[in-house]
C-alpha positions, 0 to 999 in steps of 0.5 A: 700859874708858873712853877715859881708862883706855885712854889711861893703859894705853897709856903708854910711859915710854920716849917721855916724855923725847923728847915733853917736849923736842919740846913745849918743857916746860922752864922758861920754854918755851911748854909749861912744866910739861906732862906726857906719857904717852909715847903717839904720835899714831897710837896716840891716834887708834886709841884714839879710833877705838875709844872715841869712840862711847861717850864722853859729855860727862862722860868728855870733861870728865874727859879734857880736864882731864887733866894728861897732854897725850895724854889732852887730845888724845884728848878733842879728837879724840873731840870732833871725831868726835862733832861730825862725826857729830852733828845741829845741837843736838849740834854746838852743844853740842860747840862750847860745850864746846870754847870753854869748855875753851880753858884746856886747849887749851894747845899747838900740836898741840892747837889745830891738830888740833881747831880747824878741824874744829870751829870752822871747820866750825861757822862755814862758814855763820855769822858769823865775828866769834868768830875775829876776837875770839880773834885780837885779844883771846885770853887766850893765844897758843893762843886767838889761834892758834885764831883764825887756824888755824880759817880752814883750813876756809874756805880748803878751801872756796875762801874766803880773805878771813878768813885775810888779814883775821885775818893782819892782826890778828896781823901784828905779834904777838911770838910765834914760834908765831903767826908760824908759824901765820899764815905757814902759813895764808897759804901755804895760802891762796896755794895756792888763790889765788896772786894774792890772796896776792901782793896781800896781801903787796905791799899795806899793812895796813888802819888800826889794824894799825900795828906798834910802829914805825909802819911802816904805809906799807910793804908787808906783806912788809916789815913781817911777821916773817921766819919768817911771811914764809918760811912764807907764800912757801914754795911760790913759785918760788925766784927770786921767794922770793929777791926777797921775802927781800932 
């Protein structure tokens, strides 16, 4: 049995309605039209653990292009496994596959469970302009989210500069899912370097990142969307949090 067939066999119709609501698949919502098999993530991970070693790129192609959300997730989790056990040339192929299939990476969980173990790891010792381009020019909010969330790997290696720089690109983004992602990564950067996060919040953006109302002279914490700020300062002492939220 292939990974694709194993995923179809694990379908649980009783879970479909709940997952569809959770991932906002209704008309006008960010996941509009996505379809689910009703498979929870631990089950998907178990199937991937069983099948990834024998899953080749044609099978990954079959899975990533599936109409079913969980099968696309399985493809991405399998790709992460292949990448993490591969040599340089195969790792390059994994990255090329990932970047050429971003149309199918079309919800926040698909982004968040794949981008930093792939792109983040790949770019640790390489130029990171790709992430800046995704954040600035991504065709979808998902590509833009890949740009910021991929920096999680850098943070875990004590490197926070790219997170702050890409956060500036997205500082005035209109979508709530980007606000949450940027705030989350700022919070994680702050866990590594609290002083750097506070300096970032209290400083002003570089030129070229003005908001639509030209508030460039205000500190970032006064400019950023409220959700982004709340996520960024979540681990601050309560009294300090309240000062930022005034």
